[in-house]
Structures are given as structure tokens and as C-alpha cells.
C-alpha beads as a LAMMPS data file, in Angstrom:
LAMMPS data file: protein, C-alpha beads

109 atoms
108 bonds

1 atom types
1 bond types

-500.0 500.0 xlo xhi
-500.0 500.0 ylo yhi
-500.0 500.0 zlo zhi

Masses

1 110.0

Atoms # bond

1 1 1 145.857 77.459 405.257
2 1 1 142.953 75.509 406.810
3 1 1 142.563 71.949 405.721
4 1 1 139.124 70.115 406.252
5 1 1 139.382 66.131 406.262
6 1 1 139.478 63.166 408.146
7 1 1 142.394 61.822 410.194
8 1 1 141.487 58.345 408.739
9 1 1 141.698 59.179 404.930
10 1 1 144.472 58.363 403.006
11 1 1 144.242 61.138 400.739
12 1 1 143.878 63.486 403.396
13 1 1 147.173 62.307 405.356
14 1 1 149.111 62.342 401.839
15 1 1 147.814 65.781 401.044
16 1 1 148.888 67.110 404.763
17 1 1 152.173 65.505 404.616
18 1 1 152.990 67.346 401.115
19 1 1 151.749 70.601 402.414
20 1 1 153.938 70.549 405.702
21 1 1 156.905 69.307 403.451
22 1 1 156.373 72.419 401.210
23 1 1 156.943 74.665 404.520
24 1 1 153.449 76.000 404.635
25 1 1 151.436 76.205 407.734
26 1 1 148.392 74.092 407.845
27 1 1 145.679 74.272 410.443
28 1 1 143.861 70.682 410.250
29 1 1 139.907 70.585 411.004
30 1 1 138.845 67.014 411.324
31 1 1 135.350 67.174 409.967
32 1 1 134.020 64.319 412.192
33 1 1 136.088 65.129 415.587
34 1 1 136.017 68.992 415.251
35 1 1 132.884 69.282 413.176
36 1 1 132.448 72.471 410.540
37 1 1 131.596 75.738 411.791
38 1 1 128.251 77.226 410.216
39 1 1 130.131 79.958 408.630
40 1 1 132.613 77.546 406.805
41 1 1 129.651 75.251 405.960
42 1 1 127.964 78.109 404.112
43 1 1 131.382 79.080 402.176
44 1 1 132.003 75.511 401.202
45 1 1 128.408 75.146 399.617
46 1 1 128.357 78.462 398.000
47 1 1 131.818 78.007 396.563
48 1 1 131.982 74.363 395.836
49 1 1 128.402 73.522 395.555
50 1 1 127.654 69.946 394.461
51 1 1 131.257 69.034 394.376
52 1 1 131.647 69.149 397.909
53 1 1 129.737 65.920 398.290
54 1 1 131.505 62.594 397.997
55 1 1 128.992 60.508 396.016
56 1 1 131.107 57.625 396.246
57 1 1 131.509 57.458 399.765
58 1 1 130.352 54.537 402.178
59 1 1 128.001 57.189 403.930
60 1 1 126.338 58.253 400.724
61 1 1 125.403 54.539 399.827
62 1 1 123.973 54.204 403.145
63 1 1 121.650 56.939 402.723
64 1 1 117.878 56.540 401.639
65 1 1 116.623 58.316 398.445
66 1 1 114.696 60.776 400.578
67 1 1 117.990 61.831 402.403
68 1 1 119.892 62.049 399.103
69 1 1 117.147 64.553 397.877
70 1 1 117.802 67.159 400.792
71 1 1 119.907 70.174 400.109
72 1 1 123.821 70.118 400.165
73 1 1 124.140 72.214 403.202
74 1 1 121.878 69.997 405.434
75 1 1 123.102 66.933 404.127
76 1 1 126.847 68.171 405.194
77 1 1 125.477 69.429 408.486
78 1 1 123.960 66.212 409.154
79 1 1 126.680 64.071 407.822
80 1 1 130.067 65.791 407.782
81 1 1 131.780 62.540 406.346
82 1 1 130.025 63.182 403.340
83 1 1 132.300 65.955 402.259
84 1 1 134.679 65.269 399.401
85 1 1 138.226 65.507 401.131
86 1 1 140.273 67.441 401.326
87 1 1 138.709 70.888 401.252
88 1 1 141.459 73.629 401.575
89 1 1 140.996 77.396 402.180
90 1 1 144.283 79.021 400.974
91 1 1 143.998 82.720 401.471
92 1 1 140.110 82.570 400.532
93 1 1 140.602 80.348 397.403
94 1 1 138.739 77.194 398.191
95 1 1 139.680 73.885 396.606
96 1 1 138.299 70.419 397.012
97 1 1 140.115 66.896 396.394
98 1 1 143.774 66.391 395.892
99 1 1 144.416 65.793 392.026
100 1 1 147.381 67.168 390.287
101 1 1 145.848 70.432 389.682
102 1 1 144.647 71.025 393.077
103 1 1 148.127 69.872 394.692
104 1 1 150.101 72.286 392.318
105 1 1 148.030 75.243 393.139
106 1 1 148.000 74.448 397.053
107 1 1 151.582 73.761 397.059
108 1 1 152.674 76.902 395.220
109 1 1 154.147 79.089 397.663

Bonds

1 1 1 2
2 1 2 3
3 1 3 4
4 1 4 5
5 1 5 6
6 1 6 7
7 1 7 8
8 1 8 9
9 1 9 10
10 1 10 11
11 1 11 12
12 1 12 13
13 1 13 14
14 1 14 15
15 1 15 16
16 1 16 17
17 1 17 18
18 1 18 19
19 1 19 20
20 1 20 21
21 1 21 22
22 1 22 23
23 1 23 24
24 1 24 25
25 1 25 26
26 1 26 27
27 1 27 28
28 1 28 29
29 1 29 30
30 1 30 31
31 1 31 32
32 1 32 33
33 1 33 34
34 1 34 35
35 1 35 36
36 1 36 37
37 1 37 38
38 1 38 39
39 1 39 40
40 1 40 41
41 1 41 42
42 1 42 43
43 1 43 44
44 1 44 45
45 1 45 46
46 1 46 47
47 1 47 48
48 1 48 49
49 1 49 50
50 1 50 51
51 1 51 52
52 1 52 53
53 1 53 54
54 1 54 55
55 1 55 56
56 1 56 57
57 1 57 58
58 1 58 59
59 1 59 60
60 1 60 61
61 1 61 62
62 1 62 63
63 1 63 64
64 1 64 65
65 1 65 66
66 1 66 67
67 1 67 68
68 1 68 69
69 1 69 70
70 1 70 71
71 1 71 72
72 1 72 73
73 1 73 74
74 1 74 75
75 1 75 76
76 1 76 77
77 1 77 78
78 1 78 79
79 1 79 80
80 1 80 81
81 1 81 82
82 1 82 83
83 1 83 84
84 1 84 85
85 1 85 86
86 1 86 87
87 1 87 88
88 1 88 89
89 1 89 90
90 1 90 91
91 1 91 92
92 1 92 93
93 1 93 94
94 1 94 95
95 1 95 96
96 1 96 97
97 1 97 98
98 1 98 99
99 1 99 100
100 1 100 101
101 1 101 102
102 1 102 103
103 1 103 104
104 1 104 105
105 1 105 106
106 1 106 107
107 1 107 108
108 1 108 109
């Protein structure tokens, strides 16, 4: 399982802790420190579309209207912290966020 998030994100820390406690292996990719590979970024945008953008983030609020109008892929490439977190790739099934439905799906072994 691959886990895209931020080390400083409370939701990501909680999700990672629960995944590890469930006995599943997880490879953590910090989107700020490690970046996101182009192929992964393409898949995230193709799979999650607009849901991949965190419009309540301070990064989003700091963008100009012109910057916000750019396509999702370019936005995430330029500002990886705009990604709604965590994004999880579990055996080719991509999820975003850590609500109860996503947690149940990810934690199921």
C-alpha cells in the first residue's frame, strides 16, 4: 500500500497509525519532502479528479484567482500540498481523505 500525505498532517498521522496497527505494510510518500512521481500524479488526477484538491487548505486560500483556474494536474505539480490527504493506493484502488467509509475500505485486510 502506498500512502501520499504530509508528515505534519494530523489526519495523515492518524491514518498511518491505524493502517500500521491493522498489520498492513505501508510505504509513506511525503508529498512535500519526497514529491509525487509524474505517473502517480497522472493516476491521481485521472482517478480522483477534482476531489484531489483540498480547497480548504491555506495553500489554496493563498492562490490568486488566475492560479486557481489552472488545470488540476498543473496545480498539484506546482503545489503538492494542495492535495487532499491522505491519498492511498491499495492494490490499484485509489482513495482520498480519511472518513469512516475510506478507513473501513483501507483497513479491511
